[in-house]
N, C-alpha and C positions, 0 to 999 in steps of 0.2 A: 504494500500500500504506500501511496505517496500523498503528502499533504503540501500544498503550496501556500507560502506565507509571503505577501508583498511587503515591501518596505513600509515602515510606519514612522510618523513623527510623534512626539510626546502628546500632542493634542488629538491624535487620531483615535478611532474606536479601538478598544482593547483587542489584543491579538486574536484570541479564540473566535471572536465574532467576524473576523475578516478572512478566515481561511477558506481555501477552495479545495474541495476533494478532487483529487486527480486520479481518475480511473478511466481507462480507455473505453470501457463499456458505455460511458456517457455518450459516446459518439453515436451509438446505435439505439440505446434504450432510454437515453435521457436520464433525468433524476429519478425516474420511476424504478430504476434498478435498485435504489436504496430505500424505497418506500415500504412501510409496514403493510402486511396483508393479514387478513383473518379469513381462514377457511377458503383461501384462494381468491378472496375479494380484495381488490386494491383499495386501500383507504387513504391514499395520498391526497394531500391538499397542496395547493400552489405555495411554493416557498422560494426564497432567494436562489436556491440551488438550481431551480428550473431555468432561470435567466442567465446563469453563468456560462461563460464560454469554456468548453472543455480544453484541456491541454494534454497532448501526447508527448511523452519524453522517453529518452533512453540514454544509457551511458555506455561508453566503449570499454570500460574496465582497462585491462593491460593490453589493449589492442588499438589500432593496428601496430605493426612493428616499425614502419618507416613513415617519413613525412609524405612521400609520394603516395603511399597507400592511404594515408589519412585524407589527403586532398581528393583522391579518387572517390573514396567513400562519402565524403562530404558532398561532392558534386552529385553523386548518384542519389543520395537522400533528398537533396534539394530539388533535383529534377523530377522526383516522384511526387512532389507537391504541385498539383495543378489546379486549375479552376474547377475541375470536377471532384477534387478531394473533399471529404467531409469538412464542414466548417469547424475548425479547431486551431488552436495555437500549437506549434511544435517546438520542442527544445531538445538540444543535444548536449550531453555533459561528456566532455572529452579530456584526455590526459593534458596536463598543463602545457607540455611542449608543443601540442598541436592546436591550441586554442586560437591563436592569431591567424594561423594559416587556414584553419577551417572557417573562421569568420569571413575570410576573404573570398571564399568560393561558394558560399551558400546564397549569394544574391539577396540577402535580407529576407529570405523566405522563412527563416526559423531563427531562434535564439541559440547561441552557443554559450555554455556555462562550464564551470569547473566541477570536477568530481569531488572536491573537498576544499577545506580552508582551515587555516590555523586561527584560533580565536585571539591570538596576540597580534598586535600591530607591528612590533619590531622587537629586536633583542636576540639573544643567543639561542635560537631555535633552528639548528641546522636542518636543512631540507624542507623547512616549512614555507608555505605561501600565505601571505596576508591578504585581507580584503583590499587594502590600499594598492597592493601590487596588481590585483585582479582588476580593480576599477581603472587603473592607469592604462590598461589595454582595452578598455571598453566592455569588460565583463560585468553583468548585472545579476547573474544567477550562480548559485552553488548548491551542491548536494550536501546533506548532513544526515548521519545516522544509517548509511547503507549497511546492510547485513554483513557484508564482507569486511567493512571497517570495524564493525562491532566484534565480529568473531575472530578474524585473522589478526587485526591490529589492536584489538583490546580497547577500542574507544567506548567509554562509559556513557551512561545517560547524562551525567553531569557535564562531561566534555562536550557531548553533542548539544546540550542546552547552551553552553557557552558559545559554540559555533553559531547557532541560530540567533542568539542575542547580538552577537558581534555583527553579523551580516545585516540584521535589521537596523541596528544602531548606525551602521555606515550607509544606510539608504539603499541597500541591496535586497534581493529576494532570495529566499531559501526554499529548497524542496526537501522537506523532512521525510525521511523514509522510515517506516515501521514495518515489523513483520515477525512472525514466529518461526522457529526452527522446525525441521521435520519432526523431531521428537516431541516438541511442544504441540504441534498440530495433531499428532497421533494420540496425545493425551487430552485432546479437546481443550487446549489452553489458549487457542489462538486469540479469542476475544480479550481475555484478561491480560495476556502478554502485550497485545497492541495497545490496550488502554493505558497500561503502565508506561510503555515507551512514549506514547503521545503526551501523557501528562508530564512526565519528567523532561521530555524534549522541549516542551514549551516553557 
């Protein structure tokens, strides 16, 4: 699951009231996909979610392996977005070294963001990338809380929360990722795990 949080100023609406649920199924079923039903009867009422524009996003992980491959992939994805495509915003989250190059070949058809960010602005944090570095090359988006960052790199809910807060403080937007492991899914813990990650991530 992914949740989108736009940048906020101190006078804006509190964060939880501004989030956009980012699920690709919105393209086809609209907000009805998340509506409660009783005995098969849809009891949905019109909400703000109905009027929100869906967002489709993906991240490249540790791919591709060269700049040329990244440029080709970026071009192909951008070319696939046509006037006949479903009405939605599209975002790609790519490895740091390919961000500027990819931005240059997508013809403004989609947003290009970072796969992560350090919650610190500057200092002795070898290998880290700050919000100010990203903003300086035109990046407005970053991921936080991806399952691989949680499991492989040990990023905690507190750390992920600090990433989200720093991005928003700096006028950027964050895609907060939440989700259960296979073991948690098999134990029917998906709902509770996602609820905790969402609450702590905010």
